[in-house]
C-alpha positions as semicolon CSV with decimal commas, in nm:
position;residue;x (nm);y (nm);z (nm)
1;M;9,590;11,013;13,091
2;N;9,749;10,961;13,423
3;G;9,591;11,307;13,528
4;F;9,679;11,443;13,165
5;T;9,436;11,515;12,884
6;H;9,522;11,594;12,486
7;Q;9,445;11,944;12,566
8;S;9,633;12,021;12,860
9;V;9,932;11,885;12,633
10;I;9,832;12,140;12,359
11;D;9,823;12,425;12,623
12;E;10,158;12,310;12,795
13;F;10,340;12,377;12,477
14;E;10,166;12,677;12,368
15;A;10,275;12,816;12,664
16;T;10,605;12,695;12,626
17;T;10,655;12,828;12,297
18;K;10,513;13,144;12,374
19;D;10,869;13,309;12,562
20;T;11,087;13,061;12,394
21;G;11,434;13,255;12,436
22;K;11,359;13,268;12,783
23;V;11,237;12,919;12,803
24;Q;11,554;12,843;12,629
25;I;11,765;13,014;12,901
26;E;11,645;12,845;13,170
27;T;11,677;12,508;12,995
28;L;12,037;12,527;12,930
29;R;12,061;12,632;13,278
30;K;11,939;12,331;13,409
31;I;12,127;12,051;13,156
32;L;12,406;12,248;13,325
33;E;12,318;12,259;13,669
34;K;12,205;11,915;13,667
35;N;12,564;11,779;13,515
36;S;12,853;12,053;13,635
37;E;13,065;11,789;13,835
38;T;13,058;11,576;13,506
39;E;13,428;11,525;13,356
40;Y;13,353;11,657;13,001
41;L;13,271;11,988;13,114
42;Q;13,499;12,012;13,364
43;K;13,818;11,938;13,113
44;L;13,679;12,254;12,911
45;G;13,705;12,462;13,228
46;L;13,297;12,577;13,285
47;N;13,362;12,524;13,700
48;G;12,946;12,503;13,770
49;R;12,905;12,794;13,526
50;T;12,562;12,834;13,356
51;D;12,551;13,122;13,183
52;L;12,523;13,120;12,790
53;E;12,831;13,323;12,761
54;S;13,059;13,093;12,940
55;F;12,881;12,830;12,798
56;K;12,957;12,970;12,433
57;A;13,334;13,054;12,571
58;C;13,439;12,737;12,729
59;V;13,218;12,472;12,557
60;P;13,323;12,405;12,149
61;L;13,098;12,258;11,868
62;A;13,162;11,909;11,828
63;T;13,085;11,582;11,669
64;H;13,025;11,209;11,758
65;K;13,425;11,170;11,701
66;D;13,486;11,356;12,001
67;F;13,234;11,246;12,198
68;D;13,314;10,878;12,100
69;P;13,633;10,830;12,342
70;Y;13,384;10,952;12,673
71;I;13,091;10,718;12,544
72;Q;13,321;10,437;12,474
73;R;13,452;10,464;12,890
74;I;13,096;10,455;12,986
75;A;13,036;10,147;12,737
76;D;13,365;9,983;12,888
77;G;13,188;10,017;13,221
78;D;13,311;10,356;13,388
79;L;13,095;10,457;13,636
80;S;13,228;10,830;13,704
81;P;12,973;11,099;13,561
82;V;13,170;11,105;13,248
83;L;12,923;11,323;13,040
84;T;12,633;11,304;13,280
85;E;12,603;11,336;13,651
86;K;12,410;11,006;13,655
87;P;12,552;10,704;13,533
88;I;12,427;10,627;13,166
89;K;12,310;10,267;13,222
90;S;12,208;10,158;12,869
91;M;12,341;10,268;12,491
92;S;12,178;10,288;12,181
93;I;12,305;10,210;11,893
94;S;12,311;10,370;11,524
95;S;12,227;10,193;11,245
96;G;12,557;10,196;11,065
97;T;12,374;10,156;10,727
98;S;12,553;10,476;10,617
99;Q;12,904;10,423;10,713
100;G;12,892;10,060;10,707
101;K;12,967;10,101;11,145
102;P;12,710;10,146;11,398
103;K;12,804;10,414;11,694
104;F;12,772;10,409;12,035
105;L;12,493;10,672;12,212
106;P;12,389;10,742;12,557
107;F;12,026;10,640;12,619
108;N;11,930;10,789;12,996
109;E;11,641;10,830;13,177
110;E;11,625;11,193;13,061
111;Y;11,604;11,102;12,655
112;L;11,309;10,853;12,758
113;I;11,131;11,100;12,934
114;S;11,160;11,359;12,650
115;T;11,062;11,069;12,405
116;M;10,710;11,020;12,561
117;R;10,649;11,368;12,563
118;M;10,727;11,425;12,201
119;F;10,492;11,087;12,132
120;R;10,237;11,317;12,396
121;I;10,267;11,646;12,182
122;S;10,287;11,491;11,815
123;F;9,944;11,282;11,924
124;A;9,781;11,573;12,108
125;F;9,773;11,791;11,817
126;R;9,759;11,442;11,528
127;N;9,381;11,396;11,744
128;R;9,313;11,746;11,748
129;E;9,298;11,723;11,368
130;F;9,170;11,309;11,276
131;P;9,049;11,229;11,679
132;I;8,972;10,835;11,736
133;R;8,867;10,678;11,974
134;V;8,978;10,371;12,194
135;G;9,120;10,087;11,948
136;K;9,443;9,945;11,863
137;A;9,704;10,009;11,566
138;L;9,894;9,825;11,361
139;Q;10,233;9,897;11,449
140;F;10,511;9,760;11,219
141;I;10,794;9,798;11,489
142;Y;11,053;9,558;11,557
143;G;11,268;9,496;11,850
144;S;11,690;9,427;11,720
145;K;11,912;9,237;11,915
146;Q;12,051;9,314;12,267
147;F;12,428;9,280;12,370
148;K;12,571;9,328;12,671
149;T;12,893;9,597;12,627
150;K;13,221;9,540;12,769
151;G;13,126;9,707;13,095
152;G;12,766;9,513;13,182
153;L;12,570;9,836;12,986
154;T;12,290;9,716;12,755
155;A;12,322;9,787;12,409
156;A;12,026;9,766;12,151
157;S;11,849;10,044;11,887
158;A;11,707;10,367;12,076
159;S;11,367;10,203;11,916
160;T;11,437;9,906;12,135
161;N;11,531;10,014;12,423
162;L;11,214;10,246;12,426
163;Y;10,993;9,925;12,364
164;L;11,146;9,779;12,621
165;T;11,030;10,032;12,901
166;S;10,695;10,041;13,134
167;Q;10,622;10,359;13,009
168;Y;10,673;10,280;12,644
169;K;10,371;10,078;12,732
170;I;10,201;10,339;12,929
171;T;10,212;10,608;12,682
172;M;10,084;10,396;12,395
173;K;9,785;10,317;12,588
174;D;9,769;10,714;12,670
175;I;9,765;10,787;12,311
176;H;9,535;10,499;12,196
177;S;9,806;10,351;11,974
178;Q;9,882;10,007;12,118
179;S;9,989;9,787;11,887
180;C;9,772;9,479;11,785
181;S;10,051;9,230;11,780
182;P;10,171;9,062;12,143
183;D;10,509;9,118;12,246
184;E;10,648;8,820;12,115
185;V;10,583;8,935;11,781
186;I;10,799;9,275;11,818
187;F;11,061;9,090;11,960
188;S;11,081;8,840;11,766
189;P;11,479;8,696;11,679
190;D;11,319;8,632;11,289
191;F;11,205;8,963;11,122
192;H;11,039;8,777;10,822
193;Q;10,846;8,584;11,081
194;S;10,782;8,915;11,259
195;L;10,621;9,088;10,952
196;Y;10,422;8,817;10,828
197;C;10,266;8,767;11,246
198;H;10,193;9,174;11,249
199;L;9,996;9,141;10,906
200;L;9,852;8,884;11,060
201;C;9,719;9,067;11,341
202;G;9,645;9,340;11,217
203;L;9,390;9,147;11,014
204;I;9,230;8,976;11,289
205;Y;9,170;9,257;11,490
206;S;9,082;9,476;11,124
207;Q;8,793;9,606;11,282
208;E;9,000;9,782;11,577
209;V;9,275;9,923;11,374
210;Q;9,262;10,337;11,361
211;I;9,616;10,379;11,281
212;V;9,834;10,235;11,056
213;S;10,222;10,292;11,141
214;S;10,567;10,217;11,177
215;A;10,884;10,405;11,267
216;F;11,018;10,515;10,850
217;A;10,779;10,512;10,552
218;F;11,059;10,197;10,439
219;S;10,914;9,957;10,640
220;L;10,569;10,029;10,580
221;I;10,633;9,996;10,169
222;H;10,827;9,659;10,233
223;A;10,540;9,562;10,486
224;F;10,280;9,581;10,222
225;R;10,525;9,437;9,911
226;T;10,500;9,154;10,126
227;F;10,132;9,137;10,170
228;E;10,111;9,128;9,831
229;Q;10,323;8,818;9,823
230;V;10,126;8,658;10,118
231;W;9,789;8,792;10,177
232;E;9,629;8,413;10,037
233;E;9,822;8,221;10,311
234;L;9,734;8,465;10,584
235;C;9,348;8,397;10,445
236;C;9,394;8,034;10,525
237;D;9,545;8,057;10,855
238;I;9,241;8,281;10,989
239;R;9,010;8,052;10,797
240;D;9,082;7,726;10,924
241;G;9,290;7,924;11,259
242;I;9,615;7,711;11,214
243;L;9,913;7,927;11,213
244;S;10,160;7,892;10,865
245;N;10,440;7,611;10,874
246;R;10,699;7,905;10,817
247;I;10,625;8,056;11,165
248;T;10,876;7,793;11,335
249;V;10,995;8,041;11,656
250;P;10,824;7,864;11,913
251;S;10,710;8,175;12,138
252;I;10,574;8,319;11,852
253;R;10,358;7,997;11,808
254;T;10,198;8,022;12,196
255;A;10,137;8,399;12,176
256;L;9,921;8,357;11,799
257;S;9,738;8,068;11,896
258;K;9,538;8,304;12,197
259;I;9,430;8,534;11,913
260;L;9,416;8,292;11,613
261;K;9,065;8,103;11,579
262;P;8,895;7,957;11,338
263;N;8,735;8,249;11,146
264;P;8,588;8,191;10,763
265;E;8,421;8,480;10,768
266;L;8,656;8,714;10,741
267;A;8,910;8,521;10,559
268;D;8,636;8,541;10,312
269;S;8,599;8,881;10,351
270;I;8,963;8,966;10,313
271;Y;9,025;8,712;9,994
272;K;8,707;8,924;9,835
273;K;8,828;9,252;9,898
274;C;9,175;9,176;9,803
275;S;9,022;9,039;9,477
276;G;8,871;9,306;9,389
277;L;9,144;9,551;9,407
278;S;9,320;9,692;9,131
279;N;9,672;9,716;9,172
280;W;9,712;9,671;9,540
281;Y;9,517;10,051;9,515
282;G;9,373;10,154;9,832
283;V;9,447;9,833;10,005
284;I;9,515;9,967;10,407
285;P;9,132;10,150;10,378
286;E;8,963;9,846;10,213
287;L;9,080;9,630;10,470
288;W;9,134;9,829;10,768
289;P;8,844;10,052;10,770
290;N;8,846;10,239;11,077
291;A;9,220;10,394;11,050
292;K;9,229;10,750;10,958
293;Y;9,555;10,731;10,905
294;V;9,893;10,631;10,793
295;Y;10,164;10,729;11,055
296;G;10,600;10,725;11,063
297;I;10,890;10,919;10,960
298;M;10,829;11,010;10,604
299;T;11,066;11,314;10,548
300;G;11,430;11,325;10,412
301;S;11,553;10,988;10,317
302;M;11,220;10,805;10,334
303;E;11,050;11,129;10,050
304;P;11,176;10,844;9,722
305;Y;10,878;10,612;9,942
306;L;10,612;10,836;9,937
307;M;10,476;10,798;9,588
308;K;10,415;10,392;9,649
309;L;10,281;10,449;10,030
310;R;10,019;10,692;9,834
311;H;9,956;10,376;9,623
312;Y;9,855;10,161;9,946
313;A;9,697;10,454;10,145
314;G;9,462;10,535;9,876
315;R;9,219;10,788;10,071
316;L;9,391;10,759;10,386
317;P;9,597;11,101;10,514
318;L;10,024;11,043;10,549
319;V;10,105;11,216;10,858
320;S;10,465;11,214;10,906
321;A;10,598;11,170;11,290
322;G;10,813;11,390;11,504
323;Y;11,185;11,545;11,428
324;G;11,415;11,308;11,603
325;S;11,685;11,125;11,617
326;S;11,924;10,893;11,834
327;E;12,087;11,177;11,983
328;G;11,763;11,360;12,085
329;W;11,464;11,502;12,004
330;I;11,406;11,875;11,815
331;G;11,034;11,900;11,741
332;A;10,701;11,846;11,734
333;N;10,464;11,846;11,397
334;I;10,189;11,989;11,533
335;K;10,071;12,069;11,144
336;P;9,945;11,726;11,072
337;W;9,706;11,772;10,773
338;L;10,039;11,914;10,606
339;P;10,161;11,650;10,325
340;P;10,494;11,431;10,436
341;E;10,715;11,672;10,159
342;L;10,556;12,062;10,279
343;V;10,590;11,923;10,674
344;T;10,726;12,138;10,904
345;F;10,871;12,051;11,280
346;T;10,791;12,302;11,537
347;V;11,092;12,292;11,842
348;V;11,012;12,226;12,132
349;P;11,222;12,514;12,319
350;D;11,263;12,300;12,632
351;I;11,333;11,982;12,556
352;G;11,711;12,079;12,484
353;Y;11,919;12,370;12,411
354;F;11,961;12,499;12,063
355;E;12,143;12,662;11,817
356;F;12,192;12,691;11,409
357;I;12,473;12,715;11,194
358;P;12,366;12,962;10,952
359;I;12,452;12,805;10,554
360;R;12,614;13,088;10,322
361;E;12,723;13,038;10,040
362;K;13,049;13,121;9,919
363;V;13,061;13,395;9,640
364;E;13,430;13,448;9,474
365;D;13,495;13,505;9,126
366;H;13,577;13,157;9,051
367;E;13,282;12,995;8,835
368;L;13,283;12,717;9,102
369;E;13,273;12,874;9,391
370;K;12,911;13,004;9,293
371;T;12,758;12,695;9,366
372;A;12,473;12,647;9,565
373;S;12,566;12,330;9,724
374;I;12,510;12,379;10,116
375;L;12,849;12,239;10,137
376;N;13,078;12,524;10,010
377;Y;12,965;12,740;10,238
378;I;13,112;13,032;10,532
379;E;13,159;12,848;10,853
380;S;13,029;13,095;11,122
381;E;12,879;13,134;11,467
382;P;12,633;12,954;11,539
383;I;12,309;13,164;11,670
384;G;12,014;13,086;11,920
385;L;11,662;12,931;11,826
386;T;11,521;13,304;11,862
387;E;11,746;13,467;11,619
388;V;11,720;13,280;11,303
389;K;11,524;13,411;11,009
390;V;11,227;13,311;10,801
391;G;11,353;13,174;10,448
392;E;11,723;13,073;10,574
393;E;11,911;12,751;10,611
394;Y;12,082;12,662;10,911
395;E;12,279;12,339;11,057
396;I;12,139;12,182;11,381
397;V;12,358;12,186;11,702
398;L;12,176;12,031;12,009
399;T;12,305;12,028;12,352
400;N;12,060;11,792;12,602
401;F;11,997;11,609;12,926
402;S;12,171;11,267;12,785
403;G;12,514;11,409;12,786
404;L;12,571;11,603;12,459
405;Y;12,720;11,956;12,460
406;R;12,698;12,147;12,145
407;Y;12,655;11,819;11,922
408;R;12,648;11,934;11,547
409;L;12,373;11,677;11,408
410;G;12,445;11,722;11,077
411;D;12,102;11,804;10,946
412;V;12,037;12,103;10,749
413;V;11,683;12,281;10,836
414;K;11,537;12,544;10,655
415;V;11,296;12,833;10,903
416;T;10,934;12,845;10,725
417;G;10,782;13,057;11,043
418;F;10,707;13,064;11,376
419;H;10,445;12,900;11,601
420;N;10,420;13,165;11,914
421;S;10,785;13,236;11,886
422;A;10,919;12,921;11,859
423;P;11,048;12,808;11,514
424;E;10,903;12,602;11,234
425;L;11,212;12,375;11,074
426;H;11,188;12,186;10,738
427;F;11,438;11,920;10,697
428;T;11,614;12,007;10,391
429;C;11,942;11,727;10,357
430;R;12,229;11,579;10,578
431;R;12,476;11,808;10,494
432;S;12,766;11,534;10,431
433;V;12,918;11,479;10,122
434;L;12,713;11,119;9,960
435;L;12,937;11,120;9,652
436;T;13,288;11,258;9,564
437;I;13,538;11,230;9,312
438;N;13,798;11,512;9,306
439;I;13,612;11,867;9,336
440;D;13,211;11,764;9,324
441;K;13,025;11,734;9,632
442;T;12,691;11,528;9,624
443;T;12,451;11,548;9,889
444;E;12,207;11,293;9,923
445;N;11,914;11,503;9,841
446;D;12,115;11,567;9,517
447;L;12,062;11,247;9,422
448;Q;11,727;11,214;9,543
449;L;11,621;11,481;9,295
450;A;11,859;11,324;8,986
451;V;11,622;10,979;9,026
452;E;11,316;11,141;9,103
453;A;11,390;11,348;8,717
454;A;11,506;11,029;8,581
455;T;11,197;10,797;8,698
456;K;10,942;11,071;8,550
457;L;11,047;10,906;8,213
458;L;10,932;10,521;8,352
459;A;10,561;10,670;8,401
460;E;10,460;10,572;8,040
461;E;10,608;10,230;8,120
462;K;10,409;10,180;8,417
463;V;10,690;10,093;8,586
464;E;10,855;10,246;8,901
465;V;11,158;10,205;9,075
466;I;11,124;9,989;9,385
467;D;11,468;10,120;9,556
468;Y;11,802;10,236;9,409
469;T;12,111;10,323;9,603
470;S;12,490;10,476;9,488
471;N;12,858;10,432;9,445
472;V;13,202;10,542;9,325
473;D;13,354;10,321;9,038
474;S;13,749;10,421;9,080
475;S;13,862;10,148;8,902
476;T;13,780;10,313;8,567
477;D;14,021;10,610;8,418
478;P;13,828;10,855;8,510
479;S;13,641;10,790;8,812
480;H;13,262;10,762;8,759
481;Y;12,961;10,753;8,891
482;V;12,748;10,437;8,937
483;I;12,334;10,464;9,023
484;F;12,189;10,082;9,092
485;W;11,816;10,074;9,022
486;E;11,554;9,779;9,144
487;L;11,291;9,783;8,884
488;S;10,933;9,669;8,966
489;G;10,891;9,603;8,598
490;N;11,071;9,541;8,248
491;V;11,206;9,862;8,020
492;S;11,355;9,877;7,710
493;E;11,690;9,985;7,651
494;G;11,600;10,299;7,513
495;V;11,434;10,420;7,785
496;L;11,662;10,342;7,999
497;N;11,944;10,513;7,797
498;E;11,719;10,808;7,816
499;C;11,688;10,726;8,236
500;C;12,046;10,723;8,236
501;C;12,181;11,056;8,088
502;C;11,887;11,226;8,270
503;L;12,046;11,098;8,555
504;D;12,369;11,269;8,461
505;Q;12,265;11,604;8,358
506;S;12,057;11,625;8,699
507;F;12,289;11,657;8,916
508;V;12,314;11,996;9,040
509;D;12,659;12,063;9,150
510;A;12,900;12,301;8,984
511;G;13,168;12,079;9,087
512;Y;13,013;11,797;8,948
513;I;12,926;11,945;8,601
514;L;13,223;12,163;8,528
515;S;13,455;11,788;8,592
516;R;13,200;11,612;8,327
517;K;13,224;11,913;8,079
518;V;13,650;11,833;8,120
519;C;13,625;11,492;8,172
520;G;13,743;11,493;8,530
521;I;13,523;11,249;8,614
522;G;13,348;10,932;8,362
523;A;13,044;10,905;8,203
524;L;12,710;10,825;8,467
525;E;12,681;10,428;8,485
526;L;12,342;10,329;8,513
527;R;12,294;9,916;8,666
528;V;11,980;9,749;8,697
529;V;12,001;9,490;8,919
530;Q;11,733;9,173;8,949
531;K;11,433;9,203;9,137
532;G;11,455;9,145;9,540
533;T;11,840;9,248;9,536
534;F;11,765;9,515;9,797
535;H;11,581;9,297;10,022
536;K;11,923;9,054;10,008
537;I;12,088;9,387;10,157
538;L;11,812;9,423;10,423
539;D;11,861;9,046;10,521
540;H;12,212;9,116;10,521
541;Y;12,203;9,447;10,805
542;L;11,949;9,152;10,970
543;K;12,225;8,923;11,005
544;L;12,443;9,166;11,160
545;G;12,237;9,327;11,425
546;A;12,085;9,598;11,238
547;A;11,765;9,687;11,365
548;A;11,477;9,676;11,118
549;S;11,300;9,925;11,248
550;Q;11,584;10,164;11,255
551;F;11,653;10,032;10,860
552;K;11,726;10,288;10,631
553;T;11,857;10,183;10,233
554;P;12,242;10,303;10,229
555;R;12,211;10,536;9,900
556;C;12,587;10,532;9,879
557;I;12,761;10,222;9,917
558;G;13,149;10,288;9,997
559;A;13,449;10,103;10,108
560;L;13,345;10,003;10,436
561;N;13,053;9,832;10,254
562;S;13,274;9,598;10,053
563;A;13,010;9,364;10,134
564;V;12,703;9,483;10,036
565;L;12,839;9,630;9,677
566;Q;12,920;9,292;9,603
567;I;12,536;9,175;9,669
568;L;12,467;9,480;9,446
569;C;12,725;9,329;9,173
570;D;12,612;9,017;9,151
571;N;12,260;9,074;9,088
572;V;12,335;9,321;8,774
573;V;12,100;9,227;8,505
574;E;12,181;9,530;8,277
575;S;12,440;9,858;8,237
576;Y;12,372;10,197;8,075
577;F;12,657;10,446;8,051
578;S;12,538;10,830;8,023
579;T;12,622;11,001;7,658
580;A;12,495;11,349;7,790
581;F;12,808;11,548;7,789
582;D;12,963;11,312;7,470
């Protein structure tokens, strides 16, 4: 490992987390010293000071909106030290699925270094629990479209920026996670052809694959739903050694011709195994017998896919990846044996400077203000990493080496314990409001819990919710929530009526409940869309240049996403209104 061993990575992590307070102060000093001459910090009057007191006194809490003018200048070609001392040469683009508009974020060498370090830390702890030998990984990863900004900077998804670097390939080799697919497949201009070839390469190297992974759980589910449709065609390719005509990209055909040879024995084995499966349960360990675990981001908005992923994974453990974002990294999963629902992330104290805004509920006489909603709290001063308390919830504030200072991530976490003196965090939800009509404030987590409650009514029908999203319909008076469901099979009208009422009753926000009782919000509407609708939504975003690796189904379709709302409305096959508050 270029002088490193997995144990040395663990030893270094242990040393770093033993004196978290001291490490944090030193990390902040390094960040401010390195970027003391930047316009952003100079304007705020920091004047080269690197102590915590001056930093907090001069530098305000900020969101992406505050940084956007500076980032835009960099994208337009400003080479002066705007946010970082060294010029930013690349930009990461967020998916844009939530708000309908992607945002730019700086991507620099420091971000790359921190990412590779997080990969090594996570793997070292994973490998201690689930040891693997030298082999390959079936990685469902996809490079996004790249373009040049006005100033000539390369702009792509954060994952694409990583895949393009030599450091990424070196790290993947060091942590035994080299993709079994050639670069031509990863960087294919056609997502669907890329996915088909990932599956094909995975089958060709089935005995060598030890890890099945993707950036997000969604991509894994999508891959194996696709496999259900194309497995026989894949068998034909392997049997004859001839790539399907569905693959039209010349570079992919050339690359695959080097590894695809006639193998009737392997094709027969795959066919027999697939034919013997019961509703595809355990397909992953059946076809990849040496796989040790399934890996990816499985927390937050990915939790709705866990039940289906467990179905595909069978006996294999699901291991959640570390905690990070396009803005920066926060923590590593050093307890890989925990199920994704319970996973915690130990903050890496020298990867950035962290602050935490306590989530404190407002308590007033008015009934509405007694809601437990995390959106209705007193804004208090942020506290340091070592000052957090077990059992309390906080919003994360990040300062890092990539030009973000006191940046509010918008993530709410709960402190579950400490590893040495570094806090262990459990991701709770995004703080942003998902649905609101008047005094109601419904979060993504609230919606997820309501959907989970309602889907229990589908269990006896042996039908599952393939995917879901929501919308506020303001065309009615009063306005009302709309939940869109794509189902795996047919369900009786009576059961769907029950599901609709259950959804309506499962929203916990006091503002919603009160508004429903006094008819300030109309009856919730459940709209069932035809199969393949959410696939059309994925295709829509891919055509706009979104990265398949980073795609997340938007859980609320707002005004800026009118094209997506049209796709949903055009595919509605049934509609039900709740009678829960009648």
